[in-house]
C-alpha positions in Angstrom: 144.9 151.7 156.5 143.5 150.0 153.4 143.5 151.0 149.8 141.1 149.5 147.3 140.0 150.0 143.8 136.5 151.4 143.2 134.3 150.3 140.3 135.5 153.6 138.6 139.1 152.4 138.8 140.0 155.1 141.4 142.0 154.1 144.4 140.2 154.8 147.7 142.3 154.9 150.8 140.5 154.3 154.1 142.4 155.2 157.3 141.8 156.2 160.9 141.5 160.0 161.4 144.2 161.7 163.3 144.2 165.0 165.2 146.2 166.5 162.3 143.2 165.9 160.0 140.9 168.2 162.1 141.0 171.3 159.8 140.5 169.2 156.6 137.7 167.3 158.3 135.9 170.5 159.3 136.1 171.8 155.7 134.7 168.5 154.5 131.8 168.4 157.0 130.8 172.0 156.1 130.8 171.1 152.5 128.9 167.8 152.8 126.4 169.4 155.2 125.4 171.9 152.5 125.1 169.3 149.8 122.3 167.2 151.1 119.3 167.2 153.5 120.0 163.6 154.5 122.3 164.7 157.4 121.3 166.0 160.8 123.1 169.4 160.2 123.9 171.9 157.5 127.4 173.2 156.9 126.7 176.4 158.7 125.4 174.5 161.8 128.7 172.7 162.2 130.7 175.0 164.4 133.4 173.0 166.1 136.8 174.6 166.4 139.9 172.8 165.1 140.9 172.2 168.6 137.6 170.6 169.6 137.6 168.5 166.4 141.1 167.3 167.2 140.1 166.4 170.7 137.1 164.5 169.4 139.3 162.5 167.0 141.8 161.9 169.8 139.1 160.5 172.1 138.1 158.0 169.4 141.7 156.9 168.8 142.3 156.1 172.5 139.0 154.2 172.8 138.8 150.5 172.0 135.2 150.6 171.0 135.1 153.8 168.9 136.2 154.4 165.3 136.6 157.5 163.1 137.7 156.8 159.6 138.4 158.9 156.5 138.0 157.9 152.9 140.4 159.7 150.5 140.8 159.9 146.7 144.1 161.4 145.6 144.5 162.9 149.1 141.1 164.6 149.1 138.7 163.7 151.9 135.6 162.3 150.2 134.0 160.4 153.0 133.8 160.2 156.8 132.5 157.5 159.1 132.2 157.8 162.8 131.2 155.0 165.2 130.6 156.3 168.7 130.1 154.0 171.7 129.7 154.3 175.5 132.4 153.5 178.0 129.8 152.2 180.4 130.2 148.4 180.7 126.5 147.8 180.1 126.4 149.8 176.9 130.0 149.5 175.5 128.9 146.6 173.2 127.0 148.7 170.7 127.9 151.8 168.6 126.0 154.4 166.7 127.3 155.4 163.3 127.2 158.3 161.0 128.5 158.2 157.5 128.7 160.6 154.6 130.1 160.8 151.1 130.6 164.0 149.0 127.8 164.2 146.4 130.3 164.2 143.5 131.4 160.7 144.5 128.0 159.1 145.1 127.4 155.8 143.3 131.1 154.8 143.3 130.9 152.3 146.1 132.6 154.6 148.7 129.8 154.4 151.3 129.8 150.6 151.0 133.6 150.4 151.3 133.5 152.6 154.4 130.7 150.5 156.0 132.5 147.2 155.2 135.7 148.5 156.7 133.8 149.5 159.9 132.0 146.2 160.1 135.3 144.2 159.7 136.9 146.4 162.4 133.9 145.7 164.8 134.2 142.0 164.2 138.0 142.2 164.8 137.7 144.1 168.1 135.2 141.7 169.5 133.9 144.5 171.7 131.2 146.0 169.4 128.5 143.4 169.0 125.8 145.6 167.5 125.9 148.6 165.2 122.9 151.1 165.2 122.1 153.8 162.7 119.3 156.2 161.9 118.5 157.1 158.3 115.8 159.3 156.8 113.0 157.2 155.3 113.4 159.2 152.0 117.1 158.2 151.7 116.2 155.1 149.8 119.7 154.5 148.4 121.2 154.4 151.8 118.4 152.2 153.2 119.0 149.7 150.4 122.8 149.8 151.0 122.3 149.1 154.7 119.9 146.2 154.0 122.5 144.7 151.6 125.1 144.9 154.4 122.8 143.0 156.7 121.2 145.9 158.7 117.6 145.2 159.8 114.8 147.7 160.3 114.1 148.1 164.0 111.5 150.9 164.0 110.5 154.2 162.7 111.0 157.5 164.6 108.2 159.7 163.6 108.9 163.4 163.1 112.6 162.8 163.9 113.9 165.5 161.5 112.6 168.9 160.7 113.6 170.1 157.2 112.3 172.9 155.1 109.2 173.4 157.3 108.3 169.7 157.2 108.7 166.8 159.6 110.6 163.8 158.3 110.5 160.2 159.6 113.7 158.2 160.2 114.3 154.5 160.3 116.2 152.9 163.1 118.4 150.0 161.7 120.7 147.7 163.4 123.3 145.0 162.6 124.2 142.2 165.0 127.9 141.8 164.5 128.4 138.4 166.1 
């Protein structure tokens, strides 16, 4: 667990998710999914049960190369970051991430803090040697953040998302951790 002061003066607590967080996390995901088109789902499309979410969280907690963290302000979940990785020895060295922040808290440095926590964790484990992500080309704020954190553009996935009757391209970006 880590608590840090944001540029707004608010105290952000970052910690690993627990199975007891499952219901709160589902509410958060449904909310954030309806706030933006930058995610791969809408709130109504996220239909995991509390039990399934708790099992998903538990699987990350028992894995040495996976991480699921929560960002909280005054006890409210305002951000999630999930790094998933394979258990296959040939693939266990890299993880794919997904990160989100509630719209009301954009621009406060929460996304950066969550990413920095995850990168530090990856370096500390020594297992994750590369972090991959996909980001919609139009999500310029996220692209700029990822570049500032050292992620490099690795390619474009054409027609990767289908939103509002239109295809959207996504960038593949990666960070070599070592």
